KEMARKOL-715529 format. One record per atom (N, C-alpha, C, CB): x, y negated, z negated. Coordinates in steps of 0.001 Angstrom, whole numbers, plus 500000, padded with zeros to 6 digits. Glycine has a CB too. Layout:
N
XYZ/...
//
This chain:
455
545328673773124729/546290674306123632/547776674034124472/545946676178123168/548461673360123747/549740672825124506/550924672416123061/549194671140125654/551124673756123483/552362674300121933/553847673194122379/553121676870122081/554299673615123753/555876673110123979/556812673278123160/556047671857124122/556836674536122500/557596675157121896/559094675946122243/556816675764121558/560087676043122113/560922676721122895/560755677894121977/562385676101123199/561651678752122476/561598680652121979/562155680794120827/562501681851122940/563230680047120743/563918679858119277/562592679514118132/565194678344119346/562340677906118590/561714677620117371/560328678711117286/561319675914117352/559612678935118406/558663680073118427/558860681076117648/558545680605119545/560260681497117889/560500683473117148/560876682872115897/562133684908117920/561152681955115331/561336681644113947/559998681048113093/562491680618113928/559234680596113844/557967680225113375/557200681751113003/557165679255114602/556997682743113824/556344683929113647/556888684910112898/556096684413114701/558446684878112868/559141686095112282/558924687146113450/558467686618110738/560029686817114493/559865687523115274/561160687952116155/558906687019115816/561352688975117147/562706689273117872/562398689340119406/563404690746117348/563244688319119823/563484688000121487/563728689143121731/564642686997122094/563290690079122705/564086690808123719/564724690819124787/563747691337123982/564096689328125173/564722689069126257/564237687322126583/564287690292127407/564889686278127057/564821685323127276/565453684329126450/563854685270127456/565530683272126737/566253681431126264/566215680635127355/568073681264125781/565767679645126627/565402678484127386/563789677723127977/566130678822128426/563017678929127491/561520679312128073/560866678000127158/560782681260127608/559932677558127626/559017676535126467/557896677088126997/559045674616126486/557335677795125526/555940677977125666/554593677046125115/555859679144125143/554026677090126434/552806675756126211/551577676274125798/552389674853127631/551681677438126035/550352678348125477/550115679561126143/548976677617125613/549093680531125708/549019681880125801/547531682544126130/549560682354124535/547580683597126326/546079684174126443/546354685330125730/545396684482127998/545264685791125378/545260687356124665/543819687872125594/544975687365122447/543341687688126664/542637688363127467/543283688570128802/541460687784127540/543141689907128896/544108690340130117/543089689816131137/544577692170130298/541282689910131161/540588689797131908/540782688452132734/539558690041131329/541218687312131871/541403686333132325/542711685528132754/540833685912131691/543740685917132032/545404685713132367/545452685798134053/546540687177131560/546413684567134657/546885684152136122/548154684700136051/546917682519136534/548765684403137121/550030684332137428/550743683374136420/550150683939138824/552097683800135735/552548682973135206/552207682676133822/552412682195135896/551003683096133550/550466682654131966/551624683887130849/548109683153131758/551173683513129915/551698684395128523/550984684854127850/552355683863127589/551188686280127906/550152687448127272/550462687469125648/550495689195128014/549360687672124879/549856687778123283/548634688871123445/549773686158121897/549208689829122686/549147691424122706/548277691544121334/550859692326122656/546796690929121191/546632691003119354/545898692263119530/545580689561118304/545525692576118524/544859694094118041/544140693929116880/545942695294117693/542847694470117159/541863693869116358/541027694889115843/541099692882117058/539858695134115421/539408695943114668/538811697131115877/538383695181113618/538298696676116875/537936697579117996/538604697111119222/536419697651118223/539536696569119406/540569696159120520/542056696686119806/540523694246120867/543107696761121093/544299696649121070/544580696060121961/544890697527120967/545382694849121933/545949693851123320/547257695001123355/546515691615122949/547906695533122559/549022696161123257/549092697409124161/549795696403122380/547805697815124088/547463698996125196/547443698220126274/546037699886125074/547388697127126626/546958696424128029/547718695540128864/545921695673127841/549343695948127816/550556694854128559/550994695779129920/552276694504127313/550739696663130333/550623697104131552/550195696108132815/549756698112131383/548882696297132470/547603695724133134/548300693896133203/545815696067131880/548948693292132237/549568691804132464/550240691755133167/550162691150131647/551357692863132813/552768692674133800/552094692453135054/553946694104133940/551253693588135540/550835693472136932/550285692091137281/549799694514137235/549613691957136146/549512690198136950/549819689447137445/549443689433136780/551332689511136822/552230688629137067/552607687430136102/551869688218138162/552644687964134491/552604687160133726/554079686636133383/551857687654132773/554561685517132812/555567685247132306/556481685566131443/555415684684132154/555635685664130455/555971686585128868/554911687140128209/556576685699127645/555383687697127457/554468688693126858/554870688843124763/554896690435127964/553737688089124139/554072688500122852/553349690021122144/553682687231122034/554062691131121925/553409692030121546/553889693049119961/553384692698122828/553529693633120081/553955694894118394/555682695588119212/551980697137118091/555941695099117926/557648696024117947/557189697562118419/558631696193115926/557968697990119542/558079698708120467/557108699090121037/558634699470120252/556717698307121590/554862698499122477/555108698176123779/553362697250121955/556279697464123991/556972697111125258/557394698577125834/558339696039124987/557439698813127383/558164699524128045/559058699087128370/557789699957128801/560259699010128035/561459698242128241/561887698639129891/562695698693126996/561381699108130573/562001699276132437/560963697913132964/561381701425133600/560333697546132752/559348696462133068/560157695141132514/557758696730132278/561121695019131703/561940693779131451/562332692821132254/562913694035131047/563018693270133413/563375692320134811/561848691677135268/564132693466136336/560848692084135157/559817691583135551/559366690104135110/559006692466135257/559730690180133871/559787689066133176/560498687927132765/559629689324132580/560350686322132084/561051685736131362/561483685979130467/560807685089131189/560371686491129510/560760686391127989/559811687938127640/560104684577127019/560238688395126553/559171689348125901/559714688896124446/559251691246126337/558939688980123389/558663688751121946/557969689740121288/557963687609121735/558891690438120547/558435691605119674/558160691405118211/559420692624119729/557110691576117746/556820691369115828/555939692463115420/555859689744115250/556029692576114103/555518693899113518/554171693633113501/556058694341112077/553423692687113751/552018692498113662/551558691153114633/551645692299112036/551062691414115586/550700690000116509/549797689085115723/549844690343118010/548871689938114923/547672689085114333/548275688398113112/546293690032113878/549088688909112415/549710687863111649/550788687171111570/549741688095110850/551885687696113075/552316686682113631/551375685006114004/552747687411114723/550174685390114599/549506684621115232/549320683315113825/548115685506115926/548854683922112660/548733683069111495/549738682230111072/548480683751110503/550874682798111186/551909682339110854/552267681457111925/552762683271110522/552249681239113143/552294680209114227/551205678703113661/551616681111115841/550327679375112996/549290678419112906/549486677501112060/548172678894112648/550105678640110516/550708677381109800/551679676719109736/550756677406108947/552360677126110204/553440676386110860/553239675066111622/553986677234111737/552374675007112520/551984673925113358/551619672880112751/551066674191114153/550510673395111534/549575672306111145/550708672216109947/547691672645110804/551189672761109258/552199672195108232/553371671084109102/553091673687107446/553782671401110182/554471670650110824/553714668980111611/554992671725111765/552186669501111568/551695668410111929/551841666811111100/550472668861112032/551543667148109768/551475666637108442/550022666146108406/552590665492108121/549056666650109124/547582666036109073/546823666286107702/546657666708110272/546017665619107227/545191666186106950/544184666899106626/545258666115106979/544040667812106138/543120668826106174/541989669496105492/543625669429106255/540968669404105770/539755669671105457/539095671328105877/539055668510106120/538599671698104500/538520673019104900/536776673160104100/540067674137104223/535971674010105101/534500674241104417/533933675638104184/533446673591105275/533645675567103123/533109677248102831/531911677330102273/533985678129101818/531309678252101951/529994678435101446/529076679549101635/529395677521101812/527868679680101613/526954680887101799/526135680460103033/525963681234100434/525878678782102666/524891678653104113/525578677031104432/522614678695103778/525160676531105678/525636674820105815/526791674711106435/525891673987104435/527609675620106455/529139675239106690/528980674922108240/530394676598106303/528704675576109399/528907674826110203/528230673588110863/529096675464110745/527417672957109716/526570672024109725/527404670379109305/525401672587108694/527719670795107796/528846670228107392/530015670271108042/529060670584106395/530619671126108666/531788670685109133/531658669562110310/532519671879109560/530355669771111403/530149668999112196/529774667637111768/529413669522112884/529190667544110544/528922666385110099/529960665250109446/528061666712109321/530932666217109041/532448665727108630/533728665363110037/533107667196107592/533075665964110892/533925665694112146/533300664836112657/534200666715113105/531938664480112801/531364663030113320/531575661940112361/529784663051113590/531961662027111171/532018660877110557/533356660281110906/531774661037109143/534443661443111331/536163661151111054/536125660851112269/537416662359110548/535214661148113364/535276660676114609/535762659436115201/534313660747114907/534964658697114032/535007656926114434/536052656618114582/534546655844113511/537330657228113706/538820657116113497/539362657638114679/539388657863112252/539128658574115280/539835659270116163/539612660666116471/540951659153115832/539991661265117345/539966662782117715/539960663402116377/541271663328118652/539152664707116102/539204665756115091/539755666937115675/537883666056114502/540257667742115115/540398669025115244/539845669799114763/541194669337115101/538851670677115291/538347671618114319/537735673034115629/536871670656113138/537218674138114616/536348674985115226/536134674949116245/535453675044114897/536008675272117321/535400675437118694/534448676746118616/536624675612119888/533259676129118500/531993676985118541/531756677157117108/532122678440119348/531538678668116803/531945679380115403/532674680079115021/531369679910114950/534256679733115592/535658680805115432/536099680003114353/536965681007116855/535657681240113268/535771681002111597/536271681757111281/534785680925110699/536727683160112360/537144683988111427/538805684261111637/536233685264111519/539164685638111229/540929685771111305/541584685361112718/541450687494111056/540639685841113896/541357685314114680/540912684019115395/541634686217115416/539592683529114998/539217682205115583/539573680872114942/537863682192115695/540190681051113814/540672680142112655/541828679761113596/541077680878110982/543087680692113670/544051680406114416/544009679986115448/544610681070114524/543633680409116683/543289679591118020/542761678406118129/542509680157118735/542079678420116585/541273676468116779/542076675781116323/539784675853115901/543342676268115190/544485675416114905/545298675108115550/545067675663114196/545413676201116869/546581675895117696/546302674911119017/547156677288118171/544825674248118696/544580673356119621/545129671907118829/542950673450120082/545557671842117973/546222670801117651/547172669683118409/546756671287116917/547002668706118414/547833668070119351/547963666553118493/547088668043121033/548746665529118881/549152664597118118/548279663495118216/550398664298118365/547454663781119260/546095663124119483/545167662879118347/545357663903120386/545398663710117516/544314664228116773/544760663685115120/544191666054117037/544128662896114989/543699662258113667/543433662783112409/542727661722113827/542539663695112033/542153664878110890/542015666054111423/540858664703110123/542085667041110591/541547668289110929/540423669035109976/542689669116111051/539808669326110533/538340670275110051/537869671654110151/537317669850110643/538119672489109251/538011674156109627/537105674981108592/539625674920109573/535936675146109143/535271676150108759/535450677518108566/534602676096109280/535550678295107525/536072679356107195/534836680710106795/537025678867106048/534910681301107528/534024681980107586/534562683615106740/533621681900109134/533337684287106201/534065685266105204/532345686174104910/535048684208103431/533090687820105193/532117688788105121/532989689969103937/531711689408106882/533892689630103521/534194690563102079/535453689701101339/534812692487102497/535955690322100330/536500689801099257/537770689313100266/536734690882097871/538734688367100268/540207688091100742/540024687458102032/541176689434100887/538837687281102539/538773686965103694/538961685230103859/537497687591104162/538576684655103071/538846682787102621/540190682924102464/538067681979100965/540694683792101346/541738683593101076/543194683585102541/541715684603099968/542705684586103295/543363684971104338/543476683500105272/542571686275105015/542513683012105388/542332681666106443/542495680929105686/541095681279107246/542372680442104587/543108679338103330/544207679217103139/542897679499102064/545188680537103103/546693679900103392/547476679844104535/547539680439102697/546522679705105607/546670678914106659/547340677830106880/545829678659106923/545663677282106303/545909675440106798/545970675055105720/544748674430107651/546163675444104104/546131674985102558/545352673165103106/548320674996101556/544182673549102653/543485672209103016/543967671185101781/541647672402103097/543840670022102139/543752668308101124/542735668542100509/543499666638101907/541204669011101259/540108668888100565/539584670062100815/539312667812100823/538668670636099944/538269671858099990/536070671732099621/539491672766098621/535759671970100500/534247671814100777/533752672869100445/533795671528102088/532605673147099440/531890674823099438/530548674054099386/532261676211097834/530120674673100286/528299673915100591/527466674619099236/527242674691102613/527654675594099260/526735676211098190/526855678001098041/525086675749098664/526185678635097334/526598680006096879/525292680515097174/527169680233095296/525053681865098104/523825682521097735/524230683999098272/522385681796098447/522946684798098360/522740685966098906/523255686125100076/521598686240098953/524267686513100765/524576686456102101/525821687992102062/525274684617102563/525525688206103257/526764689641103725/526947690674102351/528800688856104141/525613690885101501/525551691333100224/525846692996100845/523957690885099300/525602693411101944/526124694727102408/527712695423101923/526121694522103939/528309693763102599/529457694158102140/530124693292101079/530225694318103185/529716692577100482/530420692083099263/530171692386097942/530360690918099233/528862692859097911/528322694001096986/527612693434095781/529506694953096463/528123692178095680/527459691516094243/527717689540094562/528720692301092390/526866688922093653/526815687613094183/528097687109093699/525569686760093752/528538687769092238/529827687493092050/531017687554092911/530047688078091240/530982688144093707/531863688926094750/531515687539095879/531193690910095286/530456686850096191/530263686079097067/530929684658096374/528757686148097480/530765684496095163/531076683605094482/532844683330094760/530550684001093078/533142684384093804/534850684434094008/535655684618095522/535362685774093146/534885684742096459/535445684747097737/535565683349098413/534653685636098554/534036682825098367/533804681345098848/534584680422098324/532540680855098606/535265680547097014/536132679569096087/537571680061096468/535798679718094284/537719680914097179/539152681340097261/540113680177098021/539203682799098106/539510679160098411/540352678177098741/541354677441097728/539567677328099264/540369677258096844/541234676755095588/542271677397095377/540633676774094362/542937678072095667/544388679027095462/545413678405096441/544188680856095912/545042677923097243/545806677472098283/545163675868098319/545626678489099737/544801675293097599/544776673578097906/545952673267097614/543779672567097059/546202672091098212/547412671281098074/547473670575096199/547239669885099478/548070670068095945/548628669844094329/547755668428094262/550743669639094021/547720667594095607/547254666190095340/545682666315095699/548113664982096315/545010667953095904/543965668038096491/542751668089095651/544086668986097249/541602667799096203/540090667930095807/539395668649096152/539414667150095975/538608669120095378/537310670138095298/535817669154095933/537049670698093278/535139669718096629/534142669094096768/532472670027096929/534613668277097909/531813670155095785/530608671444095812/529509670756095283/530905672937094804/528910671569095648/527200671595095397/527015671918094051/526301672750096301/526947670858092968/526521670495091684/525745671190091112/526058669476091599/524631671034091649/523030672015091791/522845673238091348/522577672339093147/523936673595092343/524028675382092443/524692675955091025/525230675973093928/523723677363090646/523957678044089637/525490678402089792/522987679159089539/526287678665090199/527493679354090614/528479678483090747/527381680072091786/528329677561091351/529281676444091483/529670675369090444/528854675786092462/528306675633089647/528238674498088435/529870674937087644/526484674801087112/530102676328087719/531070676605086868/532715675658087281/531134678324086962/532364675313088757/533882674512088796/534137673491087881/534156673795090097/532655672826087435/533140671402086605/533847671419085581/532175670636086096/534242673012085079/535009673046084215/536545673135084366/534566673859083634/536408672887085324/538062673390086449/539138672050086471/537536673715088683/539737671723086042/541261670847085760/541663670298086774/542517671612085334/540840669912088182/541114669895089199/540247668410089720/540864671285089741/540790667537090683/540308666201090920/538786667021092118/541904664873091822/537650666289091337/536506667617092118/535555666377092235/535715669397090935/534435666585092814/533326665446093075/532219666798094100/534181663575094277/531383666432092051/530227667560092614/528801666709093366/529567668623091017/528047667058094142/526782666468094896/525711667276094554/526880666418096473/524613666580094363/523321667163094219/522277666251093459/523486668472093506/520771666779093582/519762666520093114/519870666092091227/518963667744093601/520522667130090708/520637666350089458/521412665354089027/520813666981088695/521187664960087732/521650663558087165/523088663727087174/521087663148085618/523426664771086955/525099665343086735/525919665273087173/525469666239086716/525395665159088491/526910665231089554/527167663690089695/526672666071091454/528449663667090716/529312662533090715/528303661831092109/531268662969090981/527940662360092674/527321662025093871/525783662788093696/528298662557095221/524863661577093541/523477662246092957/522572661627094709/522708661239090826/521779662689094932/520685662378095852/519120662349095293/520793663412096942/518729661217095496/517427661014094653/516469660204096065/517771659793092909/515186660524095798/514529660698096564/513343659845096205/514453661924096745/512366658831097021/511650657626096759/510718657657097773/512454656360096728/509629658364097275/508639658590098601/509435659316099541/508083657169099369/509283658661100949/510178659757101702/510758659080102308/509689660807102525/511733658391101319/513348657695102003/514276658647100727/513626655215101809/515647658671101424/516426659595100497/517758658305100257/516975661429101402/518281658477098926/519161657464098674/520365658529098087/518506656188097590/521766657902098694/523188658367097508/523526657429096571/524716658593098211/523428657953095555/523993657523093977/525094657323094020/523914658413092848/526330656790094299/527181657056094404/528517656189093606/527012657197095530/528985656359092536/530207654980092120/529442653902091581/531143654211093557/528361653952091111/527628652757090936/526422652502091597/528350651811091210/526719652829092772/526273652111094227/525030652970094633/527588652187095578/524152652369095533/523063653191096059/522937652576097698/521539652989095021/522952654269098368/523068653835099736/521684654611100413/524671654319100445/520982653659101556/519649654613101998/520709655483103243/517850653443102841/520012656849102973/521004657529103796/519321658077104611/522417658896102839/519579657915106179/518282658522107160/519183659628107998/517395657119108421/518528661236108419/519361662089108839/518519662165110148/519657663373107915/519160662612111371/517758663019112479/517440664424112586/518015662608114122/517711665191111055/517404666536111090/516266666615109965/518728667480110840/515399667176109932/514901667422108722/515107668312107650/514033667536108902/514651668111106382/515357669134105569/515983668944104441/516182669651106170/515667668598103279/516296668180101575/517879669058101817/514984669131099768/517837670205102628/519079670929102586/519915670386103522/518950672332102801/519564669793104283/520197668615105166/521206667887104594/519245667609105553/520518666864103461/520770665617102379/521979666289101905/519491665238101043/522160667623101468/523450668230100478/524291668517101506/523199669677099443/523864668601102784/525278668906103522/525551667580104076/525264670134104783/524560666710104021/525778665290104389/526102664589103577/525473664216105266/525804664973102110/526518664648100558/527595664906100740/526142665375099266/527808666486101201/529315666633100805/530408666480102289/529488668353100006/529470665914103139/529873665491104449/530846664039103945/528344665174105568/530037663129103366/530139661661102941/531081661957101891/528715660838102442/530980662418100765/532032662607100023/533471662839100804/531665663690099197/533695664179101563/535073664496101970/535268663283102969/535279666087102670/534712662467103728/534915661339104618/535615660372103923/533695660776105154/535222659904102914/535375658881102002/536651659119101033/534068658762101226/536954660864100769/538251661235100225/539175660695100902/538513662541100157/539071660859102383/540015660692103553/540117658999103776/539365661566105020/539649658430103099/539991656945103181/538382655571103969/541672657079104468/537416656832104504/536310656094105238/535461655544104099/535417657070106282/535551654196104467/534153653466103584/532658653985103676/533939651928104091/532408654108102317/531014654497102396/530123654235103233/530502654221101574/529990652906103570/528901652344104332/529034652931105795/528949650720104302/530608653154106268/530574653692107524/530563654987107480/531523653307108283/530460655874106393/530224657191106509/528630657697106408/531063657788105475/527506656345106317/526602656488106257/526110656253107698/526241655920105279/526537655354107805/526229655023109352/526335656000110548/527109653998109739/528043656694110425/528085657981111346/526836658935111064/529507658860111061/526491659566109915/525615660540109754/524304660073110128/525657661031108478/523970658638110673/522626658312110713/522594658696112169/522164656780110256/523469658622112913/523947658827114414/523887660671114976/525798658157114440/523995661076114126/524273662504113968/523211663318114234/524709662820112718/523621664157115658/522433664825116282/521800665929115832/522676665149117398/522790666610114944/522459668100114695/523060669084115205/521361668403114990/523068670159115051/523776671488115334/522820672301116147/524201672297113980/523428673018117497/522391674038117926/521683675176117449/522753674467118695/520811675895117220/519844676579116672/519524676325114731/520322678098117139/519834675147114717/520108675031113369/518735673915113258/521876674473112935/517402674184112684/516406673055112666/516261672462113693/516601672135111852/516849672700115027/516247671956116188/514682671585116451/516614672700117254/514752670687116753/512798670210117258/512826670257118703/512088668259116809/511773670754119340/511824670547120903/510221670497120813/512664671914122035/509933669686121800/508623669177121944/507983669695123562/508749667426121735/506699670734123496/506515671722124371/505243671717124877/506805672881123863/504679671122125934/502739671182126051/502281670571124897/501883672882126035/502471669570124061/501422669163123059/502113669917121843/499724669672123444/502905670887121796/503159671499120432/504685671254120219/502749673160120353/505296671350119151/506329671241118475/507173672761118023/505832670417117364/508097672707118484/508835674119118159/509828673648117084/509691674902119575/510140674256115903/510955674014115133/511733675523115441/510364673556113704/513562675254115371/513886676607115599/515302676589114507/514163676992117440/514897677567114272/516624677505113057/516430679258113040/516467676368110618/517609679730114142/517832680980114175/519106681423114526/517022681472114876/519813680479113687/521358681068114513/521995682037112875/522919679098115213/521107682056111726/521294682401110658/520358682375109581/522138681911110448/519963683943108966/518927683513107965/519596684696106894/517018683665108523/519297684188105680/519344684966104417/518226684276103593/520857684935103656/518343684835102409/517369684324101282/517634682913100982/517510685142099924/518757682395100948/518524680938100724/518359680280101456/519190680345100252/518685680430102874/518414679407103666/516819679597104298/519586679360104755/516513680916104264/514777681311104523/514115680312103151/514313683563104250/514666680550102397/513761679867101024/513549678207101397/514839680011099251/515102677816101958/514547676447102277/514434675962103453/515140675571101755/514295676911104283/513055676480105707/511837676623105765/513142677126106894/511375677672104575/509862677441104207/509280676184103362/509473678608103424/509930676297102605/509774674756101582/509491673887102487/511170674098100686/510486672926103658/510810672141104366/509541672263105506/512252672369104709/508948673074105610/508171673302106468/506707673721106143/508775674083107126/506273673754104780/505172673919104119/504356673211104454/505229673866103030/504319671853104636/503134671460104952/502430670674106063/502951671024104149/503513671691107329/503379671413108696/502235671808108989/504283671930109531/500901671399109846/499846671841110116/499302671410111579/499096671510109074/498713671947111924/498757674079112024/499945674165111950/498237675173113596/500192675724111759/501335675962111976/501473677556112346/502059675464110856/502185678159113464/502557679569114006/503936680079112958/503045679431115903/503785680651112216/505149681091112024/505672682382112427/505394681022110804/506564682414112621/507629683655113574/508843683711112463/508412682965115560/508918684533111814/510410685293110995/510744686404111388/510373685625109500/512228686387111809/512927687797111796/513458688196110688/513944687935112659/514098689400110931/515058690019109822/516169689318109217/515674691130110311/516652689092108157/517487688724107583/518723689768107464/516917688306106547/519772689813107928/520643690751108287/521682690800107044/521265690410109708/522299692136107112/523494692365106153/523268691972104585/524723691490106699/521789692565104322/521820692453102745/522008693761102247/520502691847102083/522343694947103147/522068696408102351/521206696905101410/522947696720101753/521547697341100037/520465697784099165/519912697002099133/520555698197098050/519793695286098930/519425694431098701/518290693899099707/520402693865098478/518158694341101173/517391693937101781/515618694122101382/517886694415102841/515192695266100571/514109695534100475/513361694271099600/514107696880099979/514475694099098424/513975693386097462/513681691856097876/514880693523096369/515020691486098972/514713689930099418/513906689191100475/515743689466099699/513286690710101306/512240690790102413/510818690982101747/512570692055103453/510854691421100393/509441691517099567/509567690450099211/509104692502098419/510262689452098535/510302688246097919/509843687065098993/511753688059097339/510248686800099945/509764686377100717/508554686384101237/510274686532101175/507961687567101734/506541688115101806/505354687177100466/506764690092101416/506307687493099244/505736686776098146/505323685432098162/506502686825097238/507001684581099120/506713683250098968/505741682970100338/508161682329098846/505000683890101013/504645683151102399/502669683364101320/505219684436104665/502486684023100445/501248684701099788/500447683010099945/501563685580097793/500441682165099772/499782681029099784/499958679806101061/500149680553098516/500683680306102039/500876679625103048/500039679574103811/501712679843103548/499840678036104313/498833678079105359/499474677926106699/497789677009105155/499153679181107612/499423679151108968/498112679759109817/500781679974109207/498009679658110960/497088680067111627/497557681715111758/496921679157112931/498946682010112132/499079683288112257/500368683260111822/498780683902113525/500899684642111252/502501684813110538/502982685883111559/502603685485108627/504042685909112173/504759687025113086/505861687262112300/505207686617114647/505726688743112223/507097688991111203/507944690161112409/506549689967109159/509059690083112096/509696690721113012/511153691626113134/509707689861113672/510838692741113162/512477693369112970/511865694660111823/514015691864112023/513133695709111898/512794696554110873/513060696522109540/513133697475111137/513363695315109108/513808694929107342/512252694161107055/515628693448107043/511898693204108208/510381692802107748/509237693374107396/509901692269108450/509287694510107685/508258696117107643/508469696034106390/508735697830108443/508985695424105216/508576695683103996/507473694008103600/510190696046102951/508092692890104055/507003692111104142/505793692254104444/507182691459104668/505868692728105580/504299692620106582/503802693811105618/504311693086108791/504093694827105090/502944695962104452/502647695767102832/503595697687104639/503781694358102455/503150693614101545/502084692658101658/503923693102101077/502188691550102668/501098690814102783/500112690957103924/501511689659102747/500214692515104279/498886692816105208/497957693068104309/498928694050106255/498319693715103227/497157693717102131/496604693139101550/497167694070101432/496882691545101512/497034690646100838/496561689152101782/498457690842100323/496639689205103351/496125688083103812/496492688704105050/496611686640103350/495397687523105615/494896687428106775/495774687323108086/494138686456106647/495470687495109216/496621686986110252/497722686941110306/496669686091110516/497971688147109932/499750688626109834/500019689854110832/500267689284108041/501158689507111886/501192690339112763/502654690966112724/500759689725113977/502900692064113243/504474692592112932/504624693588114314/504680693648111142/505847693302114521/506599694152115632/508092694501115409/506555693383116970/508415695524115658/509596696281115353/510609695643116051/509524697717115687/510388695321117149/511710694297118228/510882693076118521/512317695121120116/512146692356118795/511571690948119511/510875690952120882/512746689977119749/511301691627121547/510669691560123160/509137692036122637/511566692898124592/508874692572121998/507311693007121567/506562692432121438/507005693495120678/507091691224120724/506402690054120403/505931688812121423/507192689563119491/506707689042122545/506682687998123499/505407687587124147/507523688326124459/504742688683124801/503390688489125236/502260688054124311/503017689629125768/502616688333122965/501578687124121623/501899685708121617/501920687457119781/503263685885121708/503764683753121641/503527683621123180/506094683054121103/503888684229124028/503498683354125444/502038683194125333/503877684173127016/500856683861124895/499804683386124647/499393682514123773/499313684064124558/500022682446122832/500027681262121455/500266680024122034/501294681453120198/501482680116123478/502071678485123548/500731678514124740/504265678008124208/500184678929125266/499192678343126304/498049678188125717/498952679125127510/497529678558124899/496090678144124233/496203677529123022/495159679300123966/497505677170122654/497686675996121465/497868674927122040/498823676094120468/497257673977121188/497621672535121074/497938671838120134/496913671915121400/498753670941119962/499007669986118635/499327671071117615/497571668954118094/500102672160117737/500318673040116733/501890673188116337/499708674329117164/502562673666115322/504096673972115178/504471675086115031/504699673443114248/505264675594116129/505770676794116136/507017676961115378/505914677156117372/507361677658114137/508113677636113456/509020679077113268/507475677122112529/510383678878113917/511247680075114129/512525680519113389/511618679984115316/512394681348112338/513646681641111584/514212683272111509/513347681120110104/515510683059111633/515569684678111828/517556684842111867/514510685283113788/517912686070111537/519205685954111833/519943685707113672/519623687281111143/520679685989113530/521210685606114964/521128686742116296/522801685255114725/521387687980114818/521134689746116311/519540689575116354/521659692224115470/518741688708115769/517659689225116155/517150688728117730/516734688909115056/517719687298118233/517900687006119586/516133686055120023/518283688792120518/515587685511119046/514769685029118420/514529683819120106/515349684517116644/515704683294120378/515087682299121711/514664683036122686/516102681314122450/514626684193122712/514258685259123878/512766684919123819/514663687075123573/511936684491122590/510235684263122576/510384682899122773/509226684678121089/511145681696123459/510805680489123981/510680680587125062/511469679573123802/509827679848125542/509850678928127265/511174679075128030/509706677007127119/510778679202129358/512255679222129741/512382677757129648/512699679916131272/511667677103129961/512098675636130307/512879674969128908/510590674655130759/512489675500127821/512995674955126591/514316675239126342/512286675366125524/514356676758126568/515922677311126950/516886676707128007/515816678702127456/516289676525129057/517280675964129975/517616674576129359/516718675860131521/516579673514128942/516962671999128894/517728671737127795/515803671056128844/517329672475126912/518429672387125182/519595673039125061/517759673082123788/519523674658126229/521294675321126572/521379676149124868/523079673475126866/520633676403124707/520371677289123273/521154678489123488/518684677764122929/
//
C-alpha cells in the first residue's frame, strides 16, 4: 500500500472530519492492532464480529501516528499523543469510498469476475494473460468480500497496467456493494449454480446477485458470460456489448473438442488451446479469460500462449505424485455444480480411491443435493468411496444399500488412519479429493505433499 494522500485529499475522498492534524501525508495504514508498530496509522474497522473502535486506546499505547475511527469513538484526552485523528460516520463505508476514489483516479481498465464457480481460477487466468503487458493489480488471496476487495484496491500503484478483481457474495446486494466500488469496464460472469443456498434461498436470487455488476458497468463496458448456462443465457437478450462463451454453437466463442484436443472458435478463426489443468470446466474459465483479455487489446494468439503457461490455482484440481500414486486435490470449495464437474472429469480414471466431503451452506437443500451426488456415484468404478461429514451421511445411507466398498466418517480426522493405510498399500492408483474448504481435507494428505506444495 502506497497511498501518498494529504489529509485534505484523504478527508475529501472518504467524507470525514479532521479532529486534529494538517500537512500529514498518509502512505498506508493497518486495521489490526496486533500488527501495528510505532509510527503506523490505525484504521478502526467494524465488522460483524469485531470492532476496531474498541482498540483505539491499545493503538495509542503502541505509538501510532494517526487514527481513523468512528464518530465520537476517540477519547479526546489523547489528542496530544497523535499527529492526526479523523472521524467518520462509518469506517467501512469510508474504506469503500477511498477505494472507489483511488480506482477512479487511476483511470485504469478494470475487470470484475463473479459467478458461482471458477471465479478465482478465471481471475488468475486473466491476470496471467495481462501480466505479459505489465503488472496487474488484483485481489490478494481470496480477499473478495466487503473488507478484502477495498483493501486489495488500495494496492493500486502507477506501475499497474490493469486491475482484475473477484467479487464474492453470500447474499443479495453483496456484489452490488463491491461493484459500486470498482465500476468495471468488463464484467465476467463464470456460471450460475447452487451455492450458499442457505443464505440466498433460491437460484433466482443467486442469478440476480451474481449479475448485479451490470448495474455498475461503465457505459462503454461489456459483459462476458457462460452462454451454456440456463440462467446466464437470459443475458443474450440484453442490449449491451456482450460476449458469450461455451460449447453450444450459438455462443460468440465456441469451445470445440476433437479427440483429446480443444479449440476456441472465435470471429471466424480457430485457435488450438492446451491447459496445464484438467477439466472441461477449466476450458470454460479459459474462454472467459481469453475474451476479457482480447477486449483489453491483447491479441488472441498472445492470450492463447499465456493460457498455455498458466499453472493453475492452489487447491483447485491440483495434481501431485506420491509413491507411485497420483493425487488430484480439489478441496477449496464444493457445491453441486462443481462436484458434478469434478466427478465427470475424473470418471474414467482407474483405479481410483474417491474421497468426498460435505458441500456446505446449502441449507434446506442440503439433503437433496447430497443424495443427488450419491445417485451420480451409483455406476462409479472405484476401489473405495469414502464419504466424510454430517451432510454426506445422506449420500452414505443411499449408497450403502446399493453399492459395496463405501465408507463413512463423521469427521475428517476419523478418516486419517484408513487413508494413510490406502496410501501405503496402493500402487499406480488415483486418490481423488473433493469437499468444501471447512472440511480441511488437506489434513488427510501425506505430510510431504502438504509441505512441498504449501497447501
